[in-house]
N, CA, C, O and the ligand as a Tripos MOL2 file, in Angstrom:
@<TRIPOS>MOLECULE
protein
  289   287    73     0     0
PROTEIN
NO_CHARGES

@<TRIPOS>ATOM
      1 N          10.8140  -14.8680   -7.7330 N.3       1 MET1
      2 CA          9.8000  -14.8590   -8.7880 C.3       1 MET1
      3 C           8.4340  -15.1710   -8.2020 C.2       1 MET1
      4 O           8.2760  -16.0840   -7.3920 O.2       1 MET1
      5 N           7.4670  -14.4020   -8.6260 N.am      2 LYS2
      6 CA          6.1050  -14.5960   -8.1130 C.3       2 LYS2
      7 C           5.3890  -15.6500   -8.9410 C.2       2 LYS2
      8 O           5.0040  -15.4050  -10.0850 O.2       2 LYS2
      9 N           5.2180  -16.8140   -8.3560 N.am      3 THR3
     10 CA          4.7230  -17.9430   -9.1360 C.3       3 THR3
     11 C           3.2320  -18.1900   -8.9650 C.2       3 THR3
     12 O           2.6110  -18.8320   -9.8120 O.2       3 THR3
     13 N           2.6580  -17.6970   -7.8970 N.am      4 HIS4
     14 CA          1.2330  -17.9210   -7.6730 C.3       4 HIS4
     15 C           0.4430  -16.7140   -8.1650 C.2       4 HIS4
     16 O           0.6970  -15.5790   -7.7600 O.2       4 HIS4
     17 N          -0.5000  -16.9740   -9.0280 N.am      5 LYS5
     18 CA         -1.3030  -15.8950   -9.5910 C.3       5 LYS5
     19 C          -2.7690  -16.1120   -9.2660 C.2       5 LYS5
     20 O          -3.2840  -17.2280   -9.3370 O.2       5 LYS5
     21 N          -3.4330  -15.0080   -8.9040 N.am      6 VAL6
     22 CA         -4.8820  -15.0550   -8.7480 C.3       6 VAL6
     23 C          -5.4820  -14.4610  -10.0160 C.2       6 VAL6
     24 O          -5.2250  -13.3070  -10.3580 O.2       6 VAL6
     25 N          -6.2770  -15.2560  -10.7010 N.am      7 ILE7
     26 CA         -6.7730  -14.8650  -12.0160 C.3       7 ILE7
     27 C          -8.2850  -14.8450  -12.0280 C.2       7 ILE7
     28 O          -8.9400  -15.7530  -11.5160 O.2       7 ILE7
     29 N          -8.8330  -13.7900  -12.6240 N.am      8 MET8
     30 CA        -10.2720  -13.7080  -12.7710 C.3       8 MET8
     31 C         -10.6740  -14.3370  -14.0930 C.2       8 MET8
     32 O         -10.1620  -13.9600  -15.1480 O.2       8 MET8
     33 N         -11.5860  -15.2910  -14.0370 N.am      9 CYS9
     34 CA        -12.0700  -15.9660  -15.2360 C.3       9 CYS9
     35 C         -12.8850  -14.9930  -16.0790 C.2       9 CYS9
     36 O         -13.7790  -14.3120  -15.5750 O.2       9 CYS9
     37 N         -12.5600  -14.9370  -17.3870 N.am     10 LYS10
     38 CA        -13.2780  -14.0490  -18.3020 C.3      10 LYS10
     39 C         -14.7000  -14.5280  -18.5430 C.2      10 LYS10
     40 O         -15.5610  -13.7530  -18.9610 O.2      10 LYS10
     41 N         -14.9430  -15.7950  -18.2810 N.am     11 TYR11
     42 CA        -16.2310  -16.3820  -18.6290 C.3      11 TYR11
     43 C         -17.2330  -16.2980  -17.4860 C.2      11 TYR11
     44 O         -18.3880  -15.9270  -17.6980 O.2      11 TYR11
     45 N         -16.7980  -16.6420  -16.2700 N.am     12 CYS12
     46 CA        -17.7550  -16.6790  -15.1600 C.3      12 CYS12
     47 C         -17.4670  -15.6310  -14.0890 C.2      12 CYS12
     48 O         -18.2910  -15.4200  -13.1990 O.2      12 CYS12
     49 N         -16.3060  -14.9690  -14.1590 N.am     13 GLY13
     50 CA        -16.0150  -13.8960  -13.2200 C.3      13 GLY13
     51 C         -15.5120  -14.3520  -11.8580 C.2      13 GLY13
     52 O         -15.2730  -13.5270  -10.9760 O.2      13 GLY13
     53 N         -15.3490  -15.6830  -11.6780 N.am     14 ARG14
     54 CA        -14.8130  -16.1820  -10.4120 C.3      14 ARG14
     55 C         -13.2870  -16.1400  -10.4660 C.2      14 ARG14
     56 O         -12.6950  -16.0760  -11.5440 O.2      14 ARG14
     57 N         -12.6610  -16.1750   -9.2890 N.am     15 HIS15
     58 CA        -11.2060  -16.1100   -9.1980 C.3      15 HIS15
     59 C         -10.6230  -17.4630   -8.8260 C.2      15 HIS15
     60 O         -11.1710  -18.1750   -7.9850 O.2      15 HIS15
     61 N          -9.5070  -17.8140   -9.4580 N.am     16 SER16
     62 CA         -8.8060  -19.0540   -9.1430 C.3      16 SER16
     63 C          -7.3170  -18.7800   -9.0320 C.2      16 SER16
     64 O          -6.8040  -17.8070   -9.5850 O.2      16 SER16
     65 N          -6.6230  -19.6670   -8.2960 N.am     17 VAL17
     66 CA         -5.1750  -19.5580   -8.1590 C.3      17 VAL17
     67 C          -4.5170  -20.5240   -9.1400 C.2      17 VAL17
     68 O          -4.9550  -21.6660   -9.2800 O.2      17 VAL17
     69 N          -3.4710  -20.0660   -9.8170 N.am     18 THR18
     70 CA         -2.7210  -20.9420  -10.7000 C.3      18 THR18
     71 C          -1.2310  -20.6760  -10.5480 C.2      18 THR18
     72 O          -0.8140  -19.5720  -10.1970 O.2      18 THR18
     73 N          -0.4380  -21.7070  -10.8190 N.am     19 GLN19
     74 CA          1.0150  -21.5300  -10.8490 C.3      19 GLN19
     75 C           1.5280  -21.6030  -12.2790 C.2      19 GLN19
     76 O           2.7240  -21.4440  -12.5230 O.2      19 GLN19
     77 N           0.6370  -21.8420  -13.2120 N.am     20 SER20
     78 CA          1.0330  -21.9410  -14.6170 C.3      20 SER20
     79 C           1.3170  -20.5630  -15.1930 C.2      20 SER20
     80 O           0.7280  -19.5740  -14.7570 O.2      20 SER20
     81 N           2.2120  -20.4910  -16.1680 N.am     21 SER21
     82 CA          2.4360  -19.2220  -16.8550 C.3      21 SER21
     83 C           2.0670  -19.3490  -18.3300 C.2      21 SER21
     84 O           2.3690  -18.4560  -19.1210 O.2      21 SER21
     85 N           1.4200  -20.4440  -18.7040 N.am     22 ILE22
     86 CA          1.0680  -20.6610  -20.1180 C.3      22 ILE22
     87 C          -0.4440  -20.6120  -20.3310 C.2      22 ILE22
     88 O          -0.9380  -19.8660  -21.1770 O.2      22 ILE22
     89 N          -1.1690  -21.4120  -19.5560 N.am     23 THR23
     90 CA         -2.6210  -21.3890  -19.6690 C.3      23 THR23
     91 C          -3.2510  -21.3320  -18.2850 C.2      23 THR23
     92 O          -2.6340  -21.6810  -17.2780 O.2      23 THR23
     93 N          -4.4840  -20.8870  -18.2680 N.am     24 PHE24
     94 CA         -5.2590  -20.8430  -17.0310 C.3      24 PHE24
     95 C          -6.5520  -21.6160  -17.2600 C.2      24 PHE24
     96 O          -7.2830  -21.3470  -18.2130 O.2      24 PHE24
     97 N          -6.8300  -22.5820  -16.3790 N.am     25 LYS25
     98 CA         -8.0850  -23.3080  -16.4710 C.3      25 LYS25
     99 C          -8.9300  -22.9710  -15.2630 C.2      25 LYS25
    100 O          -8.5200  -23.1800  -14.1210 O.2      25 LYS25
    101 N         -10.1080  -22.4500  -15.5240 N.am     26 CYS26
    102 CA        -11.0040  -22.0510  -14.4430 C.3      26 CYS26
    103 C         -11.5260  -23.2790  -13.7250 C.2      26 CYS26
    104 O         -12.0110  -24.2110  -14.3660 O.2      26 CYS26
    105 N         -11.4350  -23.2950  -12.3870 N.am     27 SER27
    106 CA        -11.9080  -24.4470  -11.6280 C.3      27 SER27
    107 C         -13.4200  -24.4000  -11.4220 C.2      27 SER27
    108 O         -13.9940  -25.3590  -10.9080 O.2      27 SER27
    109 N         -14.0710  -23.3170  -11.8070 N.am     28 TYR28
    110 CA        -15.5240  -23.2180  -11.6620 C.3      28 TYR28
    111 C         -16.2540  -23.6130  -12.9340 C.2      28 TYR28
    112 O         -17.2230  -24.3700  -12.8780 O.2      28 TYR28
    113 N         -15.8050  -23.1100  -14.0870 N.am     29 CYS29
    114 CA        -16.5260  -23.4060  -15.3240 C.3      29 CYS29
    115 C         -15.6980  -24.2410  -16.2980 C.2      29 CYS29
    116 O         -16.1790  -24.5760  -17.3800 O.2      29 CYS29
    117 N         -14.4560  -24.5820  -15.9300 N.am     30 ASN30
    118 CA        -13.6010  -25.4630  -16.7380 C.3      30 ASN30
    119 C         -13.1710  -24.8940  -18.0880 C.2      30 ASN30
    120 O         -12.6740  -25.6370  -18.9340 O.2      30 ASN30
    121 N         -13.3520  -23.5960  -18.3050 N.am     31 LYS31
    122 CA        -12.8750  -22.9730  -19.5460 C.3      31 LYS31
    123 C         -11.3850  -22.6660  -19.3970 C.2      31 LYS31
    124 O         -10.8830  -22.4180  -18.3000 O.2      31 LYS31
    125 N         -10.7060  -22.6910  -20.5270 N.am     32 THR32
    126 CA         -9.2680  -22.4360  -20.5230 C.3      32 THR32
    127 C          -8.9580  -21.1280  -21.2320 C.2      32 THR32
    128 O          -9.4920  -20.8580  -22.3080 O.2      32 THR32
    129 N          -8.0960  -20.3130  -20.6300 N.am     33 CYS33
    130 CA         -7.6130  -19.0890  -21.2610 C.3      33 CYS33
    131 C          -6.1020  -19.2080  -21.4190 C.2      33 CYS33
    132 O          -5.4230  -19.7970  -20.5780 O.2      33 CYS33
    133 N          -5.5900  -18.6470  -22.4970 N.am     34 LYS34
    134 CA         -4.1530  -18.5730  -22.6980 C.3      34 LYS34
    135 C          -3.6150  -17.3380  -21.9970 C.2      34 LYS34
    136 O          -4.2760  -16.3000  -21.9600 O.2      34 LYS34
    137 N          -2.4060  -17.4500  -21.4360 N.am     35 MET35
    138 CA         -1.7600  -16.2660  -20.8850 C.3      35 MET35
    139 C          -0.9870  -15.5800  -21.9940 C.2      35 MET35
    140 O           0.1460  -15.9480  -22.3040 O.2      35 MET35
    141 N          -1.6130  -14.5820  -22.5840 N.am     36 LEU36
    142 CA         -1.0380  -13.9380  -23.7570 C.3      36 LEU36
    143 C          -0.0320  -12.8830  -23.3730 C.2      36 LEU36
    144 O          -0.1470  -12.2380  -22.3300 O.2      36 LEU36
    145 N           0.9470  -12.7170  -24.2200 N.am     37 LYS37
    146 CA          1.8350  -11.5740  -24.0830 C.3      37 LYS37
    147 C           1.1630  -10.3740  -24.7290 C.2      37 LYS37
    148 O           0.1950  -10.5170  -25.4760 O.2      37 LYS37
    149 N           1.6880   -9.1840  -24.4310 N.am     38 GLU38
    150 CA          1.0030   -7.9620  -24.8320 C.3      38 GLU38
    151 C           0.7170   -7.8530  -26.3280 C.2      38 GLU38
    152 O          -0.3010   -7.2860  -26.7270 O.2      38 GLU38
    153 N           1.6050   -8.3890  -27.1480 N.am     39 ASN39
    154 CA          1.4310   -8.2230  -28.5950 C.3      39 ASN39
    155 C           0.7410   -9.4130  -29.2590 C.2      39 ASN39
    156 O           0.6990   -9.4930  -30.4870 O.2      39 ASN39
    157 N           0.2000  -10.3350  -28.4640 N.am     40 GLU40
    158 CA         -0.5080  -11.4690  -29.0280 C.3      40 GLU40
    159 C          -2.0090  -11.1770  -29.0750 C.2      40 GLU40
    160 O          -2.5460  -10.4320  -28.2560 O.2      40 GLU40
    161 N          -2.6590  -11.7850  -30.0560 N.am     41 ALA41
    162 CA         -4.1000  -11.6130  -30.1920 C.3      41 ALA41
    163 C          -4.8320  -12.7290  -29.4570 C.2      41 ALA41
    164 O          -4.2820  -13.8100  -29.2440 O.2      41 ALA41
    165 N          -6.0550  -12.4630  -29.0780 N.am     42 GLY42
    166 CA         -6.8610  -13.4840  -28.4100 C.3      42 GLY42
    167 C          -7.3820  -12.9840  -27.0920 C.2      42 GLY42
    168 O          -7.2910  -11.7980  -26.7750 O.2      42 GLY42
    169 N          -7.9300  -13.9020  -26.3260 N.am     43 ILE43
    170 CA         -8.4600  -13.5280  -25.0220 C.3      43 ILE43
    171 C          -7.3650  -13.6770  -23.9760 C.2      43 ILE43
    172 O          -6.8830  -14.7820  -23.7280 O.2      43 ILE43
    173 N          -6.9790  -12.5850  -23.3760 N.am     44 ALA44
    174 CA         -5.9450  -12.6270  -22.3450 C.3      44 ALA44
    175 C          -6.5880  -12.8420  -20.9860 C.2      44 ALA44
    176 O          -7.7380  -12.4660  -20.7610 O.2      44 ALA44
    177 N          -5.8390  -13.4460  -20.0930 N.am     45 VAL45
    178 CA         -6.3510  -13.6310  -18.7440 C.3      45 VAL45
    179 C          -6.2120  -12.3280  -17.9620 C.2      45 VAL45
    180 O          -5.4240  -11.4510  -18.3140 O.2      45 VAL45
    181 N          -6.9700  -12.2300  -16.9330 N.am     46 ASN46
    182 CA         -7.0100  -11.0360  -16.1080 C.3      46 ASN46
    183 C          -6.3320  -11.3620  -14.7740 C.2      46 ASN46
    184 O          -6.9710  -11.8700  -13.8520 O.2      46 ASN46
    185 N          -5.0360  -11.0670  -14.6810 N.am     47 ILE47
    186 CA         -4.2860  -11.3810  -13.4620 C.3      47 ILE47
    187 C          -4.5460  -10.3000  -12.4230 C.2      47 ILE47
    188 O          -4.2060   -9.1340  -12.6200 O.2      47 ILE47
    189 N          -5.1560  -10.7110  -11.3110 N.am     48 LYS48
    190 CA         -5.5540   -9.7590  -10.2720 C.3      48 LYS48
    191 C          -4.4690   -9.5810   -9.2190 C.2      48 LYS48
    192 O          -4.3580   -8.5210   -8.6040 O.2      48 LYS48
    193 N          -3.6650  -10.6320   -9.0140 N.am     49 TYR49
    194 CA         -2.7140  -10.5960   -7.9020 C.3      49 TYR49
    195 C          -1.6310  -11.6290   -8.1590 C.2      49 TYR49
    196 O          -1.9130  -12.7160   -8.6630 O.2      49 TYR49
    197 N          -0.3920  -11.2960   -7.8140 N.am     50 GLN50
    198 CA          0.6980  -12.2560   -7.9470 C.3      50 GLN50
    199 C           1.5200  -12.2590   -6.6740 C.2      50 GLN50
    200 O           1.7920  -11.2080   -6.0940 O.2      50 GLN50
    201 N           1.9180  -13.4600   -6.2410 N.am     51 THR51
    202 CA          2.7140  -13.5790   -5.0290 C.3      51 THR51
    203 C           3.5560  -14.8460   -5.0980 C.2      51 THR51
    204 O           3.2740  -15.7430   -5.8920 O.2      51 THR51
    205 N           4.5810  -14.9160   -4.2700 N.am     52 ASP52
    206 CA          5.3480  -16.1680   -4.2020 C.3      52 ASP52
    207 C           4.8470  -17.0580   -3.0590 C.2      52 ASP52
    208 O           5.4070  -18.1250   -2.8080 O.2      52 ASP52
    209 N           3.8070  -16.6220   -2.3790 N.am     53 SER53
    210 CA          3.2500  -17.3960   -1.2690 C.3      53 SER53
    211 C           1.9280  -18.0460   -1.6700 C.2      53 SER53
    212 O           0.9690  -17.3550   -2.0120 O.2      53 SER53
    213 N           1.8830  -19.3710   -1.6270 N.am     54 GLY54
    214 CA          0.6720  -20.0910   -1.9900 C.3      54 GLY54
    215 C          -0.4800  -19.8030   -1.0510 C.2      54 GLY54
    216 O          -1.6240  -19.6890   -1.4890 O.2      54 GLY54
    217 N          -0.1890  -19.6820    0.2520 N.am     55 SER55
    218 CA         -1.2650  -19.4400    1.2080 C.3      55 SER55
    219 C          -1.8280  -18.0320    1.0600 C.2      55 SER55
    220 O          -3.0250  -17.8080    1.2370 O.2      55 SER55
    221 N          -0.9430  -17.0790    0.7300 N.am     56 MET56
    222 CA         -1.3930  -15.6970    0.4930 C.3      56 MET56
    223 C          -2.2810  -15.6390   -0.7500 C.2      56 MET56
    224 O          -3.3050  -14.9550   -0.7610 O.2      56 MET56
    225 N          -1.8800  -16.3570   -1.7870 N.am     57 ALA57
    226 CA         -2.6720  -16.3810   -3.0140 C.3      57 ALA57
    227 C          -4.0650  -16.9480   -2.7490 C.2      57 ALA57
    228 O          -5.0570  -16.4250   -3.2550 O.2      57 ALA57
    229 N          -4.1390  -18.0300   -1.9480 N.am     58 SER58
    230 CA         -5.4290  -18.6340   -1.6180 C.3      58 SER58
    231 C          -6.3120  -17.6700   -0.8440 C.2      58 SER58
    232 O          -7.5220  -17.5990   -1.0570 O.2      58 SER58
    233 N          -5.6750  -16.9230    0.0660 N.am     59 LYS59
    234 CA         -6.4200  -15.9720    0.8950 C.3      59 LYS59
    235 C          -7.0060  -14.8470    0.0350 C.2      59 LYS59
    236 O          -8.1780  -14.4960    0.1640 O.2      59 LYS59
    237 N          -6.1660  -14.2920   -0.8430 N.am     60 VAL60
    238 CA         -6.6200  -13.2130   -1.7220 C.3      60 VAL60
    239 C          -7.7250  -13.7220   -2.6370 C.2      60 VAL60
    240 O          -8.7200  -13.0350   -2.8690 O.2      60 VAL60
    241 N          -7.5400  -14.9230   -3.1490 N.am     61 CYS61
    242 CA         -8.5250  -15.5290   -4.0440 C.3      61 CYS61
    243 C          -9.8660  -15.6940   -3.3390 C.2      61 CYS61
    244 O         -10.9110  -15.3640   -3.9010 O.2      61 CYS61
    245 N          -9.8390  -16.2050   -2.1070 N.am     62 ALA62
    246 CA        -11.0710  -16.4230   -1.3490 C.3      62 ALA62
    247 C         -11.7860  -15.0900   -1.0990 C.2      62 ALA62
    248 O         -13.0130  -15.0190   -1.1640 O.2      62 ALA62
    249 N         -11.0130  -14.0360   -0.8140 N.am     63 GLU63
    250 CA        -11.6220  -12.7250   -0.5720 C.3      63 GLU63
    251 C         -12.2520  -12.1640   -1.8350 C.2      63 GLU63
    252 O         -13.3240  -11.5600   -1.7930 O.2      63 GLU63
    253 N         -11.5620  -12.3740   -2.9790 N.am     64 LEU64
    254 CA        -12.0960  -11.8530   -4.2410 C.3      64 LEU64
    255 C         -13.3620  -12.5980   -4.6490 C.2      64 LEU64
    256 O         -14.1990  -12.0530   -5.3690 O.2      64 LEU64
    257 N         -13.5060  -13.8350   -4.1960 N.am     65 ASN65
    258 CA        -14.6850  -14.6150   -4.5500 C.3      65 ASN65
    259 C         -15.8690  -14.3490   -3.6390 C.2      65 ASN65
    260 O         -16.9710  -14.8280   -3.9050 O.2      65 ASN65
    261 N         -15.6620  -13.5970   -2.5770 N.am     66 LEU66
    262 CA        -16.7770  -13.2560   -1.6920 C.3      66 LEU66
    263 C         -17.7100  -12.2820   -2.4000 C.2      66 LEU66
    264 O         -17.2630  -11.4480   -3.1880 O.2      66 LEU66
    265 N         -18.9960  -12.3870   -2.1230 N.am     67 PRO67
    266 CA        -19.9130  -11.3660   -2.6560 C.3      67 PRO67
    267 C         -19.5170   -9.9910   -2.1300 C.2      67 PRO67
    268 O         -19.0280   -9.8630   -1.0070 O.2      67 PRO67
    269 N         -19.7290   -8.9710   -2.9450 N.am     68 LYS68
    270 CA        -19.2790   -7.6140   -2.6080 C.3      68 LYS68
    271 C         -19.7350   -7.1590   -1.2260 C.2      68 LYS68
    272 O         -18.9750   -6.5070   -0.5110 O.2      68 LYS68
    273 N         -20.9800   -7.4980   -0.8380 N.am     69 GLU69
    274 CA        -21.5050   -7.0110    0.4270 C.3      69 GLU69
    275 C         -20.8290   -7.6460    1.6430 C.2      69 GLU69
    276 O         -20.9530   -7.1400    2.7580 O.2      69 GLU69
    277 N         -20.1060   -8.7700    1.4260 N.am     70 LEU70
    278 CA        -19.4260   -9.4330    2.5490 C.3      70 LEU70
    279 C         -17.9720   -9.0020    2.6800 C.2      70 LEU70
    280 O         -17.3100   -9.3520    3.6570 O.2      70 LEU70
    281 N         -17.4620   -8.2390    1.6980 N.am     71 ARG71
    282 CA        -16.0600   -7.8180    1.7590 C.3      71 ARG71
    283 C         -15.8800   -6.7060    2.7700 C.2      71 ARG71
    284 O         -16.7810   -5.8960    2.9890 O.2      71 ARG71
    285 N         -14.6910   -6.6730    3.3940 N.am     72 LYS72
    286 CA        -14.4050   -5.6050    4.3440 C.3      72 LYS72
    287 C         -13.9360   -4.3500    3.6100 C.2      72 LYS72
    288 O         -13.6440   -3.3360    4.2440 O.2      72 LYS72
    289 ZN        -14.8130  -19.6070  -15.0910 Zn       73 ZN73
@<TRIPOS>BOND
     1     1     2 1
     2     2     3 1
     3     3     4 2
     4     3     5 am
     5     5     6 1
     6     6     7 1
     7     7     8 2
     8     7     9 am
     9     9    10 1
    10    10    11 1
    11    11    12 2
    12    11    13 am
    13    13    14 1
    14    14    15 1
    15    15    16 2
    16    15    17 am
    17    17    18 1
    18    18    19 1
    19    19    20 2
    20    19    21 am
    21    21    22 1
    22    22    23 1
    23    23    24 2
    24    23    25 am
    25    25    26 1
    26    26    27 1
    27    27    28 2
    28    27    29 am
    29    29    30 1
    30    30    31 1
    31    31    32 2
    32    31    33 am
    33    33    34 1
    34    34    35 1
    35    35    36 2
    36    35    37 am
    37    37    38 1
    38    38    39 1
    39    39    40 2
    40    39    41 am
    41    41    42 1
    42    42    43 1
    43    43    44 2
    44    43    45 am
    45    45    46 1
    46    46    47 1
    47    47    48 2
    48    47    49 am
    49    49    50 1
    50    50    51 1
    51    51    52 2
    52    51    53 am
    53    53    54 1
    54    54    55 1
    55    55    56 2
    56    55    57 am
    57    57    58 1
    58    58    59 1
    59    59    60 2
    60    59    61 am
    61    61    62 1
    62    62    63 1
    63    63    64 2
    64    63    65 am
    65    65    66 1
    66    66    67 1
    67    67    68 2
    68    67    69 am
    69    69    70 1
    70    70    71 1
    71    71    72 2
    72    71    73 am
    73    73    74 1
    74    74    75 1
    75    75    76 2
    76    75    77 am
    77    77    78 1
    78    78    79 1
    79    79    80 2
    80    79    81 am
    81    81    82 1
    82    82    83 1
    83    83    84 2
    84    83    85 am
    85    85    86 1
    86    86    87 1
    87    87    88 2
    88    87    89 am
    89    89    90 1
    90    90    91 1
    91    91    92 2
    92    91    93 am
    93    93    94 1
    94    94    95 1
    95    95    96 2
    96    95    97 am
    97    97    98 1
    98    98    99 1
    99    99   100 2
   100    99   101 am
   101   101   102 1
   102   102   103 1
   103   103   104 2
   104   103   105 am
   105   105   106 1
   106   106   107 1
   107   107   108 2
   108   107   109 am
   109   109   110 1
   110   110   111 1
   111   111   112 2
   112   111   113 am
   113   113   114 1
   114   114   115 1
   115   115   116 2
   116   115   117 am
   117   117   118 1
   118   118   119 1
   119   119   120 2
   120   119   121 am
   121   121   122 1
   122   122   123 1
   123   123   124 2
   124   123   125 am
   125   125   126 1
   126   126   127 1
   127   127   128 2
   128   127   129 am
   129   129   130 1
   130   130   131 1
   131   131   132 2
   132   131   133 am
   133   133   134 1
   134   134   135 1
   135   135   136 2
   136   135   137 am
   137   137   138 1
   138   138   139 1
   139   139   140 2
   140   139   141 am
   141   141   142 1
   142   142   143 1
   143   143   144 2
   144   143   145 am
   145   145   146 1
   146   146   147 1
   147   147   148 2
   148   147   149 am
   149   149   150 1
   150   150   151 1
   151   151   152 2
   152   151   153 am
   153   153   154 1
   154   154   155 1
   155   155   156 2
   156   155   157 am
   157   157   158 1
   158   158   159 1
   159   159   160 2
   160   159   161 am
   161   161   162 1
   162   162   163 1
   163   163   164 2
   164   163   165 am
   165   165   166 1
   166   166   167 1
   167   167   168 2
   168   167   169 am
   169   169   170 1
   170   170   171 1
   171   171   172 2
   172   171   173 am
   173   173   174 1
   174   174   175 1
   175   175   176 2
   176   175   177 am
   177   177   178 1
   178   178   179 1
   179   179   180 2
   180   179   181 am
   181   181   182 1
   182   182   183 1
   183   183   184 2
   184   183   185 am
   185   185   186 1
   186   186   187 1
   187   187   188 2
   188   187   189 am
   189   189   190 1
   190   190   191 1
   191   191   192 2
   192   191   193 am
   193   193   194 1
   194   194   195 1
   195   195   196 2
   196   195   197 am
   197   197   198 1
   198   198   199 1
   199   199   200 2
   200   199   201 am
   201   201   202 1
   202   202   203 1
   203   203   204 2
   204   203   205 am
   205   205   206 1
   206   206   207 1
   207   207   208 2
   208   207   209 am
   209   209   210 1
   210   210   211 1
   211   211   212 2
   212   211   213 am
   213   213   214 1
   214   214   215 1
   215   215   216 2
   216   215   217 am
   217   217   218 1
   218   218   219 1
   219   219   220 2
   220   219   221 am
   221   221   222 1
   222   222   223 1
   223   223   224 2
   224   223   225 am
   225   225   226 1
   226   226   227 1
   227   227   228 2
   228   227   229 am
   229   229   230 1
   230   230   231 1
   231   231   232 2
   232   231   233 am
   233   233   234 1
   234   234   235 1
   235   235   236 2
   236   235   237 am
   237   237   238 1
   238   238   239 1
   239   239   240 2
   240   239   241 am
   241   241   242 1
   242   242   243 1
   243   243   244 2
   244   243   245 am
   245   245   246 1
   246   246   247 1
   247   247   248 2
   248   247   249 am
   249   249   250 1
   250   250   251 1
   251   251   252 2
   252   251   253 am
   253   253   254 1
   254   254   255 1
   255   255   256 2
   256   255   257 am
   257   257   258 1
   258   258   259 1
   259   259   260 2
   260   259   261 am
   261   261   262 1
   262   262   263 1
   263   263   264 2
   264   263   265 am
   265   265   266 1
   266   266   267 1
   267   267   268 2
   268   267   269 am
   269   269   270 1
   270   270   271 1
   271   271   272 2
   272   271   273 am
   273   273   274 1
   274   274   275 1
   275   275   276 2
   276   275   277 am
   277   277   278 1
   278   278   279 1
   279   279   280 2
   280   279   281 am
   281   281   282 1
   282   282   283 1
   283   283   284 2
   284   283   285 am
   285   285   286 1
   286   286   287 1
   287   287   288 2
@<TRIPOS>SUBSTRUCTURE
     1 MET1         2 RESIDUE 1 A MET
     2 LYS2         6 RESIDUE 1 A LYS
     3 THR3        10 RESIDUE 1 A THR
     4 HIS4        14 RESIDUE 1 A HIS
     5 LYS5        18 RESIDUE 1 A LYS
     6 VAL6        22 RESIDUE 1 A VAL
     7 ILE7        26 RESIDUE 1 A ILE
     8 MET8        30 RESIDUE 1 A MET
     9 CYS9        34 RESIDUE 1 A CYS
    10 LYS10       38 RESIDUE 1 A LYS
    11 TYR11       42 RESIDUE 1 A TYR
    12 CYS12       46 RESIDUE 1 A CYS
    13 GLY13       50 RESIDUE 1 A GLY
    14 ARG14       54 RESIDUE 1 A ARG
    15 HIS15       58 RESIDUE 1 A HIS
    16 SER16       62 RESIDUE 1 A SER
    17 VAL17       66 RESIDUE 1 A VAL
    18 THR18       70 RESIDUE 1 A THR
    19 GLN19       74 RESIDUE 1 A GLN
    20 SER20       78 RESIDUE 1 A SER
    21 SER21       82 RESIDUE 1 A SER
    22 ILE22       86 RESIDUE 1 A ILE
    23 THR23       90 RESIDUE 1 A THR
    24 PHE24       94 RESIDUE 1 A PHE
    25 LYS25       98 RESIDUE 1 A LYS
    26 CYS26      102 RESIDUE 1 A CYS
    27 SER27      106 RESIDUE 1 A SER
    28 TYR28      110 RESIDUE 1 A TYR
    29 CYS29      114 RESIDUE 1 A CYS
    30 ASN30      118 RESIDUE 1 A ASN
    31 LYS31      122 RESIDUE 1 A LYS
    32 THR32      126 RESIDUE 1 A THR
    33 CYS33      130 RESIDUE 1 A CYS
    34 LYS34      134 RESIDUE 1 A LYS
    35 MET35      138 RESIDUE 1 A MET
    36 LEU36      142 RESIDUE 1 A LEU
    37 LYS37      146 RESIDUE 1 A LYS
    38 GLU38      150 RESIDUE 1 A GLU
    39 ASN39      154 RESIDUE 1 A ASN
    40 GLU40      158 RESIDUE 1 A GLU
    41 ALA41      162 RESIDUE 1 A ALA
    42 GLY42      166 RESIDUE 1 A GLY
    43 ILE43      170 RESIDUE 1 A ILE
    44 ALA44      174 RESIDUE 1 A ALA
    45 VAL45      178 RESIDUE 1 A VAL
    46 ASN46      182 RESIDUE 1 A ASN
    47 ILE47      186 RESIDUE 1 A ILE
    48 LYS48      190 RESIDUE 1 A LYS
    49 TYR49      194 RESIDUE 1 A TYR
    50 GLN50      198 RESIDUE 1 A GLN
    51 THR51      202 RESIDUE 1 A THR
    52 ASP52      206 RESIDUE 1 A ASP
    53 SER53      210 RESIDUE 1 A SER
    54 GLY54      214 RESIDUE 1 A GLY
    55 SER55      218 RESIDUE 1 A SER
    56 MET56      222 RESIDUE 1 A MET
    57 ALA57      226 RESIDUE 1 A ALA
    58 SER58      230 RESIDUE 1 A SER
    59 LYS59      234 RESIDUE 1 A LYS
    60 VAL60      238 RESIDUE 1 A VAL
    61 CYS61      242 RESIDUE 1 A CYS
    62 ALA62      246 RESIDUE 1 A ALA
    63 GLU63      250 RESIDUE 1 A GLU
    64 LEU64      254 RESIDUE 1 A LEU
    65 ASN65      258 RESIDUE 1 A ASN
    66 LEU66      262 RESIDUE 1 A LEU
    67 PRO67      266 RESIDUE 1 A PRO
    68 LYS68      270 RESIDUE 1 A LYS
    69 GLU69      274 RESIDUE 1 A GLU
    70 LEU70      278 RESIDUE 1 A LEU
    71 ARG71      282 RESIDUE 1 A ARG
    72 LYS72      286 RESIDUE 1 A LYS
    73 ZN73       289 GROUP 0 **** ****
């Protein structure tokens, strides 16, 4: 099971890693999003990447947070 998720914050656009499957709290702006199922209403989180490796999730997250001009 892929427990580490890289999620893009709907509010500030930064990416954070979470292992939760219920809520996501942005470590940059401290806003909380619910992880909605497809038929639920509300603001859903934007899951960019999922992996079972914590170090891989951190790496992907760090790359997604780089300014576009610095990405390879
Ligand atoms: Zn945020």
